[in-house]
C-alpha positions as CSV (number, residue, x, y, z in Angstrom):
1,M,-25.0,13.4,12.0
2,I,-27.9,12.4,9.3
3,V,-25.8,13.7,6.4
4,R,-22.6,11.7,7.6
5,L,-24.7,8.5,8.2
6,S,-26.4,8.8,4.8
7,F,-23.2,9.0,2.9
8,L,-22.1,5.9,4.8
9,I,-25.1,3.7,4.3
10,L,-25.0,4.6,0.9
11,F,-21.2,3.6,0.4
12,F,-21.6,0.4,2.4
13,A,-24.7,-0.6,0.3
14,C,-22.8,0.0,-3.0
15,M,-19.9,-2.3,-1.9
16,V,-22.1,-5.1,-1.1
17,I,-24.1,-4.8,-4.3
18,V,-20.7,-5.0,-6.2
19,G,-19.6,-8.1,-4.3
20,L,-22.9,-9.8,-5.1
21,Y,-22.8,-8.6,-8.8
22,S,-19.2,-10.1,-9.1
23,R,-20.1,-13.4,-7.7
24,K,-20.2,-14.8,-11.2
25,H,-16.7,-13.6,-11.9
26,A,-15.4,-15.7,-9.1
27,G,-16.2,-19.3,-10.1
28,N,-12.7,-20.7,-10.1
29,V,-9.4,-20.0,-8.7
30,N,-8.0,-18.0,-11.7
31,D,-11.1,-15.7,-11.7
32,F,-11.2,-15.3,-8.0
33,V,-7.5,-14.3,-7.7
34,L,-6.8,-12.6,-10.9
35,G,-10.3,-11.8,-12.6
36,G,-9.6,-14.3,-15.2
37,R,-6.5,-12.0,-16.5
38,S,-9.1,-9.8,-18.2
39,V,-9.2,-6.7,-16.1
40,G,-9.2,-3.5,-18.2
41,P,-6.7,-0.6,-17.8
42,W,-9.0,1.9,-16.1
43,L,-10.1,-0.8,-13.4
44,T,-6.2,-1.9,-13.0
45,A,-5.0,1.6,-12.6
46,F,-7.5,2.5,-10.1
47,A,-6.8,-0.8,-8.3
48,Y,-3.2,0.0,-8.3
49,G,-3.9,3.4,-7.1
50,T,-6.3,2.7,-4.3
51,S,-4.2,-0.1,-3.1
52,Y,-1.3,2.2,-2.8
53,F,-3.0,5.0,-0.8
54,S,-5.0,4.2,2.2
55,A,-5.7,5.9,5.6
56,V,-2.1,5.1,6.6
57,V,-1.1,7.8,4.0
58,F,-4.1,10.2,4.3
59,V,-4.2,10.1,8.2
60,G,-0.8,8.8,9.4
61,Y,1.9,9.7,6.8
62,A,0.4,13.0,5.7
63,G,0.0,14.1,9.3
64,Q,3.4,12.9,10.5
65,F,5.7,14.0,7.6
66,G,3.7,17.2,6.9
67,W,4.4,18.3,10.5
68,K,7.9,17.3,10.2
69,Y,8.8,18.6,6.7
70,G,6.1,21.2,6.0
71,I,5.2,22.0,2.3
72,S,8.3,19.9,1.1
73,S,6.5,16.8,2.2
74,T,4.7,17.2,-1.2
75,W,7.8,15.7,-2.6
76,I,6.7,12.3,-1.2
77,G,3.6,12.5,-3.2
78,L,5.4,13.5,-6.3
79,G,7.9,10.7,-5.8
80,N,4.9,8.2,-5.3
81,A,3.6,9.3,-8.4
82,I,6.8,9.2,-10.7
83,I,8.7,6.3,-9.1
84,G,6.0,4.3,-7.3
85,S,3.4,4.7,-10.3
86,L,4.8,5.9,-13.6
87,I,8.3,4.3,-13.5
88,A,6.9,1.2,-11.9
89,W,4.3,0.7,-14.6
90,L,6.9,1.2,-17.3
91,V,9.6,-1.1,-15.9
92,L,7.3,-3.8,-14.4
93,A,4.0,-4.0,-15.8
94,K,4.5,-5.6,-19.4
95,R,7.3,-8.0,-18.3
96,T,5.3,-9.1,-15.2
97,R,2.3,-9.6,-17.3
98,I,4.1,-11.6,-20.0
99,M,6.3,-13.6,-17.7
100,T,3.6,-14.6,-14.9
101,Q,1.2,-15.8,-17.7
102,H,4.0,-17.7,-19.4
103,I,4.9,-19.7,-16.2
104,D,1.5,-19.7,-15.0
105,A,2.3,-17.8,-11.7
106,A,-0.8,-16.5,-9.7
107,T,1.0,-14.8,-6.8
108,M,4.4,-13.3,-6.0
109,P,5.6,-16.3,-4.0
110,D,4.4,-18.6,-7.0
111,F,6.5,-16.4,-9.1
112,F,9.6,-17.0,-7.1
113,G,9.0,-20.6,-7.1
114,K,8.6,-21.2,-10.7
115,R,11.0,-18.3,-11.9
116,Y,13.9,-19.8,-9.7
117,D,12.6,-23.5,-9.7
118,S,12.6,-23.7,-5.9
119,R,9.7,-24.8,-3.7
120,A,11.7,-23.7,-0.7
121,L,11.8,-20.0,-2.0
122,K,8.0,-20.2,-2.7
123,I,7.3,-21.3,0.8
124,A,9.5,-18.8,2.5
125,A,8.1,-16.0,0.4
126,S,4.5,-17.1,1.5
127,V,5.5,-17.0,5.1
128,I,7.2,-13.5,4.9
129,A,4.2,-12.1,2.7
130,F,1.5,-13.5,5.4
131,V,3.4,-12.4,8.4
132,F,4.2,-8.9,7.3
133,L,0.9,-8.0,5.6
134,V,-0.7,-8.4,9.0
135,P,0.9,-5.2,10.6
136,Y,0.1,-3.2,7.4
137,T,-3.5,-4.3,7.6
138,A,-3.5,-3.2,11.4
139,S,-2.3,0.2,10.5
140,I,-5.1,0.8,8.0
141,Y,-7.8,0.1,10.8
142,N,-6.0,2.2,13.2
143,G,-5.8,5.2,10.7
144,L,-9.5,4.9,9.7
145,S,-10.9,4.4,13.1
146,L,-9.3,7.6,14.5
147,L,-11.2,9.6,12.0
148,F,-14.6,7.7,12.6
149,E,-14.1,8.2,16.5
150,M,-14.0,12.0,15.5
151,A,-17.0,12.2,13.2
152,F,-19.4,9.7,15.0
153,N,-18.2,9.1,18.4
154,V,-18.1,5.5,17.8
155,P,-15.6,3.4,19.8
156,Y,-12.5,2.4,18.2
157,S,-13.1,-1.4,18.4
158,V,-16.6,-1.0,16.7
159,C,-15.0,0.9,13.8
160,V,-12.4,-1.9,13.3
161,I,-14.8,-4.7,13.5
162,L,-17.4,-3.0,11.1
163,M,-14.9,-2.1,8.6
164,A,-13.2,-5.7,8.6
165,S,-16.6,-7.3,8.2
166,L,-17.8,-5.4,5.4
167,T,-14.6,-5.7,3.4
168,G,-14.4,-9.3,3.9
169,L,-18.1,-9.6,2.8
170,Y,-17.5,-8.3,-0.7
171,V,-13.9,-9.9,-1.1
172,I,-15.4,-13.3,-0.1
173,L,-18.3,-12.8,-2.5
174,G,-16.6,-11.5,-5.6
175,G,-12.8,-12.0,-5.3
176,Y,-10.5,-10.0,-7.4
177,M,-13.1,-8.7,-9.8
178,A,-15.3,-7.2,-6.6
179,T,-12.2,-5.6,-5.4
180,A,-11.4,-4.0,-8.8
181,I,-14.8,-2.6,-9.4
182,N,-15.0,-1.2,-5.9
183,D,-11.6,0.2,-6.2
184,F,-12.7,2.1,-9.3
185,I,-15.7,3.6,-7.4
186,Q,-13.7,4.3,-4.3
187,G,-10.9,6.0,-6.5
188,M,-13.4,8.4,-8.1
189,I,-14.5,9.4,-4.5
190,M,-11.1,9.9,-3.5
191,L,-10.2,12.1,-6.5
192,V,-13.3,14.3,-5.7
193,G,-12.8,14.4,-2.0
194,I,-9.2,15.4,-1.9
195,V,-9.6,18.3,-4.2
196,L,-12.5,19.5,-2.0
197,V,-10.7,19.0,1.2
198,I,-7.6,21.1,0.0
199,F,-9.6,24.0,-1.3
200,A,-11.7,24.1,2.0
201,V,-8.6,23.9,4.4
202,L,-6.9,26.6,2.6
203,K,-9.9,28.8,2.7
204,I,-10.1,28.4,6.4
205,N,-6.6,29.5,6.7
206,G,-7.1,32.7,4.5
207,G,-6.2,31.2,1.3
208,F,-2.9,29.7,-0.2
209,I,-0.7,32.8,0.3
210,E,-1.9,33.6,3.7
211,A,-1.6,29.9,4.8
212,L,2.1,29.9,3.4
213,N,2.9,33.2,5.2
214,S,1.5,31.7,8.6
215,L,3.4,28.5,8.2
216,S,6.6,30.5,7.5
217,Q,6.7,31.8,11.0
218,F,7.2,28.5,12.7
219,E,10.6,27.6,13.9
220,S,12.3,24.4,13.1
221,D,12.5,21.8,16.0
222,I,14.5,19.4,13.9
223,T,18.4,19.2,15.0
224,V,19.6,20.0,11.4
225,T,18.0,23.1,11.2
226,Y,17.0,24.0,14.8
227,G,15.5,27.4,15.3
228,Q,15.2,28.5,11.7
229,K,12.1,30.2,10.5
230,G,10.6,29.7,7.0
231,V,12.0,26.0,6.5
232,F,8.6,24.5,6.6
233,T,7.7,26.5,3.3
234,S,11.3,25.9,1.8
235,F,12.0,23.7,-1.4
236,F,13.5,20.8,0.6
237,G,12.3,21.5,4.1
238,P,14.1,21.3,7.3
239,D,15.4,17.7,7.1
240,P,16.2,16.8,3.3
241,L,18.2,13.5,4.0
242,N,15.2,12.0,6.1
243,L,12.7,13.3,3.7
244,L,14.7,11.4,0.9
245,G,14.5,8.0,2.9
246,V,10.5,8.6,3.1
247,I,10.4,9.0,-0.5
248,I,12.6,5.9,-1.2
249,L,10.5,3.6,1.0
250,T,7.1,4.8,-0.1
251,S,7.8,5.1,-3.8
252,L,10.3,2.4,-4.6
253,G,8.7,0.2,-2.2
254,T,5.8,-0.6,-4.1
255,W,7.9,-2.4,-6.7
256,G,8.3,-5.3,-4.2
257,L,4.8,-5.3,-2.5
258,P,2.9,-8.5,-3.5
259,Q,-0.6,-6.7,-3.4
260,M,0.7,-4.1,-5.7
261,V,2.7,-6.1,-8.3
262,H,-0.4,-8.7,-8.5
263,K,-2.3,-6.0,-10.3
264,F,0.0,-6.3,-13.3
265,Y,-0.6,-10.1,-13.3
266,A,-4.2,-9.3,-13.9
267,I,-4.3,-6.7,-16.7
268,K,-6.3,-7.5,-19.8
269,S,-3.3,-7.1,-22.3
270,E,0.0,-5.4,-23.0
271,K,-1.9,-2.8,-25.0
272,S,-3.9,-1.8,-21.9
273,I,-0.7,-1.0,-20.2
274,K,0.1,2.2,-21.7
275,T,-3.5,3.5,-20.8
276,G,-3.2,2.2,-17.4
277,T,0.2,3.7,-16.9
278,L,-1.1,7.3,-17.6
279,I,-4.4,6.9,-15.5
280,S,-2.2,5.5,-12.6
281,T,0.3,8.4,-12.5
282,I,-2.3,11.1,-12.8
283,F,-4.3,9.5,-10.0
284,A,-1.1,9.3,-7.8
285,V,-0.2,12.9,-8.5
286,I,-3.6,14.2,-7.2
287,I,-4.2,11.7,-4.4
288,S,-0.6,11.2,-2.9
289,G,0.6,14.9,-3.9
290,G,-2.7,16.3,-2.5
291,C,-2.5,14.4,0.9
292,Y,1.1,15.4,1.7
293,F,0.3,19.0,0.5
294,L,-2.5,19.1,2.9
295,G,-0.5,17.6,5.6
296,G,2.2,20.3,5.2
297,F,-0.3,22.7,6.7
298,G,-0.7,20.6,9.8
299,R,1.1,23.1,12.2
300,L,-1.5,25.7,11.4
301,T,-3.9,23.8,13.5
302,S,-4.2,25.4,17.1
303,S,-6.1,22.7,18.7
304,A,-4.9,21.0,22.0
305,D,-6.2,17.7,20.7
306,I,-3.0,17.0,18.8
307,Y,-0.7,17.2,21.8
308,K,-0.2,14.7,24.8
309,S,0.1,15.7,28.4
310,D,3.8,15.8,28.1
311,G,3.6,18.3,25.1
312,S,4.6,15.9,22.4
313,V,2.6,15.7,19.1
314,I,0.0,13.0,18.4
315,Y,0.8,12.8,14.7
316,D,-2.4,10.5,13.9
317,A,-4.7,13.2,15.3
318,I,-3.3,16.1,13.0
319,I,-5.4,15.4,9.9
320,P,-8.6,14.5,11.9
321,T,-8.3,17.6,13.7
322,I,-7.8,19.7,10.6
323,L,-11.0,17.9,9.1
324,S,-13.2,18.5,12.2
325,E,-13.4,22.2,11.2
326,L,-14.9,21.4,7.9
327,P,-18.8,21.6,7.1
328,N,-21.0,18.8,7.7
329,I,-21.6,17.9,4.1
330,L,-17.9,17.9,3.2
331,L,-16.9,16.0,6.3
332,G,-19.3,13.2,5.3
333,I,-17.6,13.1,1.8
334,I,-14.1,13.0,3.6
335,I,-15.1,10.2,5.7
336,V,-16.2,8.1,2.7
337,L,-13.0,9.2,1.1
338,V,-10.7,8.0,3.8
339,L,-13.1,4.9,4.1
340,S,-12.8,4.2,0.3
341,A,-9.0,4.5,0.4
342,S,-8.8,2.2,3.4
343,M,-11.3,-0.6,2.3
344,S,-9.8,-0.8,-1.1
345,T,-6.2,-1.5,0.3
346,L,-7.5,-3.7,2.9
347,S,-9.4,-5.9,0.3
348,S,-6.2,-6.1,-1.8
349,L,-4.3,-7.2,1.2
350,V,-6.6,-9.9,2.3
351,L,-7.0,-11.3,-1.1
352,T,-3.2,-11.4,-1.5
353,S,-2.6,-13.1,1.8
354,S,-5.2,-15.8,1.3
355,S,-4.3,-16.7,-2.1
356,T,-0.7,-16.8,-1.3
357,I,-1.4,-19.6,1.5
358,T,-3.8,-21.3,-0.5
359,I,-1.9,-21.6,-3.7
360,D,1.6,-21.5,-2.5
361,I,1.6,-23.7,0.6
362,I,-1.8,-25.7,1.1
363,K,-2.2,-26.6,-2.6
364,D,1.4,-27.3,-3.7
365,T,2.9,-28.5,-0.5
366,L,0.5,-29.9,1.9
367,F,-2.7,-31.2,0.0
368,K,-1.8,-31.4,-3.6
369,K,-5.0,-33.2,-4.7
370,V,-7.5,-30.2,-3.6
371,N,-9.8,-29.4,-6.3
372,E,-11.0,-25.8,-7.4
373,K,-14.0,-25.7,-5.2
374,Q,-11.9,-26.7,-2.2
375,Q,-9.3,-24.1,-3.0
376,L,-12.2,-21.4,-3.2
377,L,-13.4,-22.5,0.1
378,C,-9.9,-22.5,1.6
379,M,-9.2,-18.9,0.3
380,R,-12.5,-17.7,1.8
381,I,-11.9,-19.2,5.1
382,L,-8.3,-17.8,5.2
383,I,-9.8,-14.3,4.4
384,V,-11.8,-14.6,7.7
385,I,-8.7,-15.8,9.6
386,F,-6.5,-13.2,8.2
387,I,-9.0,-10.3,9.0
388,A,-9.5,-11.8,12.6
389,V,-5.7,-11.7,13.3
390,S,-5.3,-8.2,11.8
391,V,-8.3,-7.0,13.9
392,I,-6.7,-8.3,17.1
393,L,-3.5,-6.7,16.3
394,A,-5.2,-3.4,15.4
395,L,-7.0,-3.3,18.8
396,N,-3.7,-3.1,20.5
397,P,-1.5,-1.3,18.0
398,P,1.9,0.5,18.6
399,T,2.6,4.1,19.3
400,F,1.4,5.4,15.9
401,I,0.5,4.2,12.3
402,A,3.8,5.0,10.5
403,Q,5.7,2.4,12.6
404,L,3.4,-0.4,11.3
405,M,3.5,0.6,7.7
406,G,7.3,1.1,7.9
407,I,7.8,-2.4,9.4
408,S,5.5,-4.0,6.8
409,W,6.8,-2.3,3.8
410,G,10.5,-2.4,4.8
411,A,10.3,-6.4,5.3
412,L,8.3,-7.2,2.2
413,A,9.9,-4.7,-0.3
414,G,13.6,-5.3,1.3
415,A,13.0,-9.0,0.8
416,F,11.1,-9.3,-2.6
417,L,12.0,-6.0,-4.6
418,A,15.6,-7.2,-5.9
419,P,14.7,-10.7,-6.8
420,F,11.5,-10.0,-8.4
421,L,13.0,-6.9,-10.6
422,Y,16.1,-8.7,-11.4
423,G,14.1,-12.1,-12.2
424,L,12.2,-10.2,-14.9
425,Y,15.2,-9.0,-16.8
426,L,18.3,-10.9,-15.8
427,K,18.9,-14.6,-16.6
428,K,21.8,-15.2,-14.4
429,V,20.1,-14.6,-10.8
430,S,20.9,-17.4,-8.6
431,K,18.9,-19.1,-5.7
432,L,21.3,-18.0,-3.1
433,A,21.2,-14.4,-4.2
434,V,17.3,-14.5,-3.8
435,W,17.8,-16.1,-0.4
436,S,20.3,-13.3,0.5
437,S,17.6,-10.7,-0.3
438,F,14.9,-12.5,1.8
439,I,17.4,-12.6,4.8
440,L,18.5,-9.0,4.3
441,G,15.0,-7.6,3.9
442,V,13.6,-9.4,7.0
443,G,16.7,-9.3,9.1
444,I,17.3,-5.6,8.7
445,T,13.7,-4.6,9.4
446,V,13.3,-7.2,12.4
447,S,16.8,-6.2,14.0
448,N,15.8,-2.7,13.8
449,M,12.6,-3.2,15.9
450,F,14.8,-4.3,18.8
451,L,18.0,-2.4,18.2
452,K,16.4,1.0,16.8
453,Y,19.6,2.1,15.0
454,A,17.3,3.9,12.5
455,S,13.6,4.8,12.1
456,P,11.3,2.3,10.6
457,I,11.2,4.3,7.3
458,N,14.9,4.5,6.9
459,A,15.5,0.9,8.0
460,G,13.2,-0.1,5.2
461,A,14.9,2.1,2.6
462,I,18.2,0.5,3.6
463,A,16.9,-3.0,3.3
464,M,15.8,-2.3,-0.2
465,I,18.9,-0.7,-1.2
466,A,20.9,-3.6,0.3
467,G,18.9,-6.2,-1.7
468,L,19.4,-4.3,-4.9
469,I,23.2,-4.3,-4.4
470,A,23.5,-7.9,-3.0
471,V,21.6,-9.8,-5.5
472,P,23.7,-9.1,-8.6
473,I,26.8,-9.3,-6.6
474,I,26.1,-12.8,-5.0
475,S,24.7,-13.9,-8.5
476,L,28.2,-13.5,-9.8
477,I,30.0,-15.8,-7.5
478,T,27.2,-18.5,-6.8
479,P,26.0,-21.3,-8.9
480,K,23.5,-20.4,-11.8
481,L,20.3,-22.0,-12.6
482,D,20.2,-24.5,-15.4
483,K,20.8,-22.6,-18.7
484,K,18.2,-24.6,-20.5
485,F,15.6,-24.0,-17.8
486,T,16.3,-20.2,-17.8
487,E,16.2,-19.8,-21.5
488,N,12.7,-21.5,-21.5
489,I,11.5,-19.0,-18.8
490,F,12.7,-15.9,-21.0
491,K,11.5,-17.3,-24.1
492,C,8.0,-15.5,-23.6
493,Y,9.7,-12.3,-24.3
494,E,10.9,-13.1,-28.0
495,N,7.9,-12.1,-29.7
496,N,7.0,-9.0,-27.5
């Protein structure tokens, strides 16, 4: 216990010190939200990666999909690295940085408002972002707190409040720069931790070959391949179609998430993007690939703690149960690993939500004469409010983590992905096409919550694909933006 607490206290102290150090970089709105658009490639890449992978991935998704798909769940991690990191940086980073600087957009809703010349779109995007970032935040608390309960016997509610308070503190103090520096530190911890965990877990199970052999003895309980042995060690696993749905949502979904795309706004220069692309991709391969690879061996745990009284599996308990068998020192490192992943994502979410409401609704719509100090104060107050609301939701969460993340990612990526992506490349995207994407993304996700015609994961993937199809088609048959206005928007690419 002393070892675990020592790691924890050192980690918390480091985060607060960074927050205090970064206060000088948060003197105005531009610095607080974007780090003055001067964040280097290493900090940006780690900020992107650590915002991507949280306790939701490590505890919730790795446990659930590792159990369902076995070793083939590693494809999710590779999809995250190739589609969610490498291709996302290649397609979005440069054009996002150039256009958002040209039109002076600080948030994704701000981008929609200025790119499509519509205050209504800006307000709608702000509301969607704020509402659906809350369940994602709650899922992060949930995943982390389960691990803390196992390691320290601390009540769930205490874990949630402690994590929320510390994250809020350093974000309020240092804004984006504090989150970027802390993300780098947290990312290094994550890289070391995941490698150590994989080796330790495989060693406990007799090594890689013996662990594979043991896993191959399990029969599939999925309808598609019911009763077959060996499918959990096969190339595509027991259910390739649903596996594909998970890959699409967790990989392509990042392209439309405000807290992810925001990292491209703040990067120092176009030259930094090449370095950032490589670092981000390597980071994703190790972290995401490692998490899902580890989760693939979840069925090897024989503990009764992962089952309910009716015999059904508690997915969120799988990874904590696996980790409970590790030595104390390694467990201390793992706790800090998951805490790092969670706090980095949480800090990104609260900063995104507070800046969105302040810049896109309060400043531009309700109180147009607010000055810089008032905006900063407002953002800090909203950070506290956002954290408080998400804590309340986290204390009464749905059945398991993946539901929360699926709802959040499905609505946000379904609504924003298509109009953001096409808005960077195509001049003829219409306002009505953007509205159609907003309606489809939120409509499909929310209706599925009640009608349950698909899993939250598949509903999110459907919402994204629907938007990508609808936006160009509706743009062809609806009125375009003023040609002169659009030409001025795209003028920024002429010399790049």
